[in-house]
N, CA, C and O of each residue as an XYZ file, in Angstrom:
428
protein
N       0.869     -1.041     -0.625
C      -0.084     -0.149      0.180
C       0.553      1.606      0.384
O       0.845      2.073      1.485
N       0.651      2.269     -0.760
C       0.885      3.286     -1.066
C       1.001      4.068      0.068
O      -0.122      4.447      0.400
N       2.423      4.742      1.285
C       2.250      6.327      2.044
C       2.615      7.583      1.574
O       3.257      7.674      0.528
N       2.417      8.180      1.964
C       2.687      9.561      1.938
C       3.921     10.480      2.428
O       4.140     11.067      3.488
N       4.414     10.398      1.593
C       5.968     10.950      2.028
C       6.037     12.232      2.892
O       6.665     12.469      3.924
N       5.026     13.137      1.996
C       4.676     14.794      2.175
C       3.351     15.466      1.178
O       2.530     14.636      0.787
N       3.131     16.958      0.758
C       2.514     16.932      0.263
C       2.919     18.325     -0.611
O       3.344     19.325     -0.032
N       2.786     18.281     -1.669
C       3.486     19.924     -2.803
C       2.167     19.860     -3.298
O       1.366     18.945     -3.491
N       2.159     21.967     -3.562
C       0.821     22.188     -4.775
C       1.309     23.038     -6.383
O       2.152     23.863     -6.734
N       0.330     22.335     -6.940
C       1.434     22.799     -8.502
C       0.638     24.281     -8.976
O      -0.583     24.429     -9.035
N       1.606     25.242     -9.268
C       1.669     26.453     -9.451
C       1.217     26.697    -11.185
O       0.983     25.912    -12.104
N       1.237     28.046    -11.080
C       0.394     28.104    -12.558
C       1.893     27.866    -13.182
O       1.728     27.236    -14.227
N       2.969     28.057    -13.014
C       3.881     27.866    -14.011
C       4.043     26.856    -14.128
O       4.980     26.729    -14.917
N       3.353     25.045    -13.507
C       3.788     23.997    -13.296
C       4.651     23.649    -12.378
O       4.787     22.436    -12.221
N       5.397     24.484    -11.597
C       6.672     23.780    -10.737
C       5.501     23.647     -9.385
O       4.375     24.130     -9.503
N       5.878     23.040     -8.314
C       5.536     22.735     -7.587
C       5.545     22.689     -6.098
O       5.738     21.473     -6.098
N       5.507     22.934     -5.021
C       6.155     23.757     -3.934
C       5.632     22.951     -2.430
O       4.412     22.782     -2.430
N       6.279     22.477     -1.271
C       5.103     22.062     -0.297
C       6.590     21.661      0.422
O       7.652     22.271      0.298
N       6.138     19.643      1.725
C       6.511     19.501      2.348
C       7.167     18.472      2.353
O       6.390     17.546      2.123
N       8.094     18.142      2.479
C       9.080     16.556      2.310
C       8.782     16.527      3.843
O       9.246     17.462      4.495
N       7.996     15.478      4.559
C       8.012     14.727      6.037
C       9.102     13.559      5.756
O       9.508     13.594      6.918
N       9.450     13.124      5.502
C      10.399     11.634      5.831
C      11.177     11.680      6.525
O      12.221     11.041      6.392
N      10.883     12.579      7.657
C      12.119     12.473      8.395
C      12.508     13.842      8.794
O      12.580     14.232      9.960
N      12.769     14.590      7.664
C      13.474     15.612      7.272
C      12.238     16.069      7.523
O      12.400     16.080      8.743
N      11.031     16.492      7.379
C      10.413     17.697      7.835
C      11.340     19.007      6.505
O      12.033     19.907      6.980
N      11.225     18.913      5.416
C      11.630     20.305      5.220
C      10.874     20.851      3.989
O      10.525     20.021      3.149
N      10.557     22.268      3.771
C       9.766     22.672      2.803
C      10.829     22.630      1.405
O      11.942     23.153      1.363
N      10.416     22.156      0.719
C      10.537     21.515     -1.281
C       9.984     21.986     -2.047
O       8.761     22.111     -1.976
N      10.760     22.447     -3.136
C       9.683     22.467     -4.233
C      11.154     21.630     -5.651
O      12.373     21.461     -5.671
N      10.023     21.383     -6.525
C      10.017     21.006     -8.014
C       9.655     21.502     -8.785
O       8.550     22.000     -9.003
N      11.243     21.402     -9.761
C      11.159     23.061    -10.698
C      11.678     22.552    -11.759
O      12.718     21.893    -11.725
N      10.656     22.931    -13.407
C      11.016     22.392    -14.238
C      12.659     22.385    -14.043
O      13.378     23.020    -13.272
N      13.025     21.163    -15.312
C      14.798     21.392    -15.489
C      14.705     22.317    -16.846
O      13.893     21.971    -17.705
N      15.443     23.379    -17.039
C      14.946     24.132    -17.898
C      16.396     23.917    -18.695
O      16.507     24.631    -19.691
N      17.491     23.064    -18.411
C      18.547     22.801    -18.845
C      18.802     21.253    -19.397
O      19.800     20.646    -19.787
N      17.349     20.909    -19.228
C      17.101     19.391    -19.862
C      18.534     19.648    -22.064
O      18.850     20.419    -22.970
N      18.709     18.238    -21.486
C      19.118     18.421    -23.050
C      19.387     17.395    -23.818
O      19.661     17.456    -25.017
N      19.311     16.365    -23.106
C      18.803     14.475    -23.271
C      17.537     14.006    -22.523
O      17.106     14.400    -21.440
N      17.002     12.990    -23.430
C      16.702     12.574    -23.272
C      16.491     11.110    -20.981
O      15.915     10.306    -20.248
N      16.937     11.482    -21.116
C      17.812     10.745    -19.606
C      17.750     11.377    -18.043
O      17.657     10.995    -16.877
N      17.880     12.738    -18.917
C      18.053     14.031    -17.897
C      16.373     14.264    -16.667
O      15.366     14.521    -17.327
N      16.179     14.194    -15.373
C      14.566     14.313    -15.277
C      14.093     15.769    -15.758
O      14.816     16.764    -15.795
N      12.872     15.708    -16.085
C      12.160     16.866    -16.397
C      11.814     18.160    -15.268
O      11.469     19.342    -15.272
N      12.089     17.289    -14.520
C      12.268     18.215    -12.456
C      13.861     18.077    -12.010
O      14.832     17.355    -12.235
N      13.529     19.129    -11.305
C      14.789     18.747    -10.051
C      13.602     19.164     -8.814
O      12.736     20.038     -8.848
N      13.916     18.243     -7.812
C      13.722     18.552     -6.680
C      14.646     19.245     -5.210
O      15.721     18.757     -4.862
N      14.163     20.128     -4.670
C      15.154     21.524     -4.294
C      14.557     21.248     -2.645
O      13.376     21.399     -2.334
N      15.892     20.719     -1.483
C      14.757     21.173     -0.791
C      15.695     22.514      0.598
O      16.824     22.289      1.032
N      15.146     23.333      0.864
C      14.862     24.508      2.016
C      16.007     24.147      2.529
O      16.782     25.068      2.270
N      16.777     23.001      3.342
C      17.916     22.367      4.177
C      18.775     21.644      3.626
O      19.773     21.232      4.218
N      18.507     21.399      2.444
C      19.979     20.204      1.890
C      20.787     20.825     -0.144
O      21.836     20.748     -0.784
N      19.032     21.505     -0.322
C      19.864     21.313     -1.551
C      19.395     20.418     -2.485
O      18.822     19.501     -1.897
N      19.385     20.293     -3.539
C      18.940     19.413     -4.689
C      19.454     18.338     -4.091
O      20.558     18.173     -3.571
N      18.235     17.386     -4.260
C      17.780     16.242     -3.525
C      17.261     14.990     -4.468
O      17.116     13.884     -3.948
N      17.061     15.139     -5.481
C      16.512     14.379     -6.549
C      15.263     14.850     -7.985
O      14.724     15.951     -8.089
N      15.134     14.059     -8.616
C      14.916     14.386     -9.694
C      13.294     13.920     -9.854
O      12.795     13.135     -9.047
N      12.342     14.629    -11.258
C      11.292     14.144    -11.276
C      10.415     13.336    -12.819
O       9.545     13.920    -13.464
N      10.653     12.680    -12.960
C      10.324     12.300    -14.726
C       9.349     12.340    -15.316
O       8.532     12.230    -14.401
N       8.505     12.460    -16.664
C       6.917     13.169    -17.037
C       6.816     11.468    -17.713
O       7.605     10.920    -18.483
N       5.631     10.963    -17.136
C       5.385      9.427    -17.410
C       4.523      9.520    -17.740
O       4.031     10.644    -17.647
N       3.649      8.350    -18.410
C       2.109      7.483    -18.537
C       1.706      6.398    -18.505
O       1.850      5.357    -19.145
N       1.021      6.844    -17.440
C       0.220      5.411    -16.882
C       0.255      3.935    -17.977
O       0.171      4.381    -19.121
N       0.302      3.153    -18.001
C       0.342      1.886    -19.116
C      -1.574      1.372    -18.778
O      -2.215      0.867    -19.699
N      -1.926      1.500    -18.023
C      -3.331      1.168    -17.551
C      -4.087      2.768    -17.945
O      -5.165      3.080    -18.451
N      -3.487      3.162    -17.680
C      -4.629      4.296    -17.314
C      -4.825      5.178    -18.169
O      -5.877      5.677    -18.570
N      -2.849      5.521    -18.684
C      -2.665      5.912    -20.167
C      -3.458      7.503    -19.907
O      -4.240      8.120    -20.630
N      -2.646      7.962    -18.020
C      -2.816      9.502    -17.559
C      -1.843     10.071    -17.493
O      -1.995     10.336    -16.301
N      -0.840     10.562    -17.745
C       0.792     11.146    -17.066
C       0.373     11.375    -15.283
O      -0.670     11.672    -14.701
N       1.280     11.173    -14.992
C       1.974     11.455    -13.549
C       3.601     11.732    -13.794
O       4.349     11.488    -14.741
N       3.749     12.213    -12.792
C       5.288     12.343    -12.378
C       5.785     11.576    -11.232
O       5.244     11.364    -10.146
N       7.623     10.971    -11.968
C       7.425      9.661    -11.609
C       9.261     10.705    -10.894
O      10.097     11.197    -11.651
N       9.357     10.728     -8.805
C      10.242     11.223     -8.888
C      11.480      9.952     -8.336
O      11.150      8.769     -8.248
N      12.383     10.261     -8.124
C      13.649      9.908     -7.581
C      14.242     10.468     -6.300
O      14.481     11.649     -6.556
N      14.679     10.148     -4.761
C      15.191     11.760     -4.085
C      16.310     10.621     -3.679
O      15.822      9.491     -3.701
N      17.818     10.672     -3.282
C      18.696     10.942     -3.416
C      19.573     11.454     -2.143
O      20.208     12.395     -2.618
N      19.975     11.314     -0.646
C      20.543     12.699     -0.180
C      21.123     11.498      0.948
O      20.301     10.674      1.349
N      22.558     11.426      1.446
C      22.835     10.558      2.339
C      21.932     11.193      4.334
O      22.278     10.690      5.402
N      20.905     12.255      4.199
C      20.137     12.545      5.129
C      18.709     11.685      5.277
O      18.117     11.287      6.280
N      18.376     11.555      3.702
C      17.246     10.345      3.190
C      17.309      8.897      3.885
O      16.436      8.366      4.572
N      18.882      8.275      3.437
C      18.994      6.866      3.935
C      20.322      6.753      2.685
O      20.829      7.559      1.904
N      20.551      5.143      3.039
C      21.354      4.812      2.516
C      20.923      3.846      0.498
O      21.705      3.176     -0.177
N      19.587      4.184      0.211
C      19.475      4.471     -0.679
C      18.213      4.986     -1.219
O      17.191      5.282     -0.599
N      18.435      5.041     -2.387
C      17.301      5.686     -3.535
C      16.052      5.838     -3.222
O      15.777      4.653     -3.412
N      14.803      6.406     -2.821
C      14.039      6.421     -2.736
C      12.625      6.879     -4.026
O      12.247      7.951     -4.499
N      12.158      5.329     -4.222
C      11.478      5.981     -5.997
C       9.691      6.272     -5.132
O       9.094      5.529     -4.352
N       9.333      7.477     -5.629
C       7.476      7.948     -5.488
C       6.997      8.201     -7.379
O       7.389      8.022     -8.532
N       5.814      8.771     -6.490
C       4.825      8.880     -8.079
C       4.290     10.342     -7.038
O       4.368     10.381     -5.810
N       3.648     11.669     -8.125
C       2.940     12.304     -7.206
C       1.890     11.512     -7.577
O       1.967     10.581     -8.378
N       0.450     12.046     -6.727
C      -0.573     11.451     -6.995
C      -1.470     11.903     -6.366
O      -1.290     12.068     -5.159
N      -2.709     12.249     -6.952
C      -3.641     13.527     -6.392
C      -4.182     13.772     -4.850
O      -4.207     12.719     -4.213
N      -4.481     14.562     -4.349
C      -4.295     14.455     -2.576
C      -5.564     14.912     -2.573
O      -5.865     15.735     -1.709
N      -6.330     14.574     -3.311
C      -7.912     15.334     -2.930
C      -8.382     15.384     -4.153
O      -7.615     15.701     -5.062
N      -9.320     15.175     -4.335
C     -10.662     14.677     -5.135
C     -11.222     16.643     -5.519
O     -11.735     16.815     -6.625
N     -11.151     17.248     -5.072
C     -11.869     18.160     -5.141
C     -10.900     19.897     -5.170
O     -11.048     20.910     -4.487
N     -10.214     19.652     -5.971
C      -8.208     20.534     -6.616
C      -7.571     19.704     -7.529
O      -7.509     18.506     -7.253
N      -7.283     19.947     -8.145
C      -6.347     19.732     -9.651
C      -5.090     19.940     -8.999
O      -4.324     19.086     -9.446
N      -4.527     20.634     -8.190
C      -3.126     21.406     -8.300
C      -2.485     20.910     -6.515
O      -1.522     21.451     -5.971
N      -3.437     19.634     -5.826
C      -2.485     19.399     -4.827
C      -2.787     17.959     -4.933
O      -3.734     17.384     -5.470
N      -1.470     17.385     -4.114
C      -0.464     16.533     -5.079
C       0.482     15.552     -3.894
O       1.474     16.121     -3.437
N       0.146     13.874     -3.320
C       0.649     13.767     -2.491
C       2.145     13.052     -3.030
O       2.331     12.931     -4.240
N       2.985     12.681     -2.228
C       4.348     11.983     -2.300
C       4.120     10.755     -1.848
O       4.252     10.465     -0.658
N       3.653      9.680     -3.021
C       3.203      8.362     -2.673
C       4.504      7.364     -2.723
O       4.742      6.828     -3.805
N       4.996      7.205     -2.080
C       5.825      5.888     -1.740
C       5.240      4.436     -1.554
O       4.571      4.207     -0.547
N       5.501      3.296     -2.629
C       5.283      2.212     -2.176
C       6.254      1.529     -2.450
O       6.725      1.336     -3.571
N       6.833      0.868     -0.829
C       7.804      0.432     -0.625
C       8.145     -1.693     -1.053
O       7.357     -2.636     -0.985
N       9.176     -1.663     -1.333
C       8.914     -2.701     -2.476
C       9.773     -3.571     -1.681
O      10.187     -4.589     -2.235
N       9.987     -3.423     -0.914
C      10.771     -4.652      0.624
C       9.700     -4.355      2.192
O       9.953     -4.957      3.236
């Protein structure tokens, strides 16, 4: 079952801002990667107010739903020894701009 690691709000410019809870309780920003010049580079970069850059985000399309979503990878020694993979999912049915950072642990 997916667990929420935090919540973000999408702004009009397409960037996100919110809080990453997972032990850090840090304000984060997920901003468009304007310097992207290769397909393998992230579409978004993730920054923590306390730690600097902590990850990236890639635009994906669901295989079954065919709906777009943002796949996140978080990595920093303060987060833990392994990368954390998560997705942005709708946090509320009443708002199209509120998202939960959803983690589905594999172990």
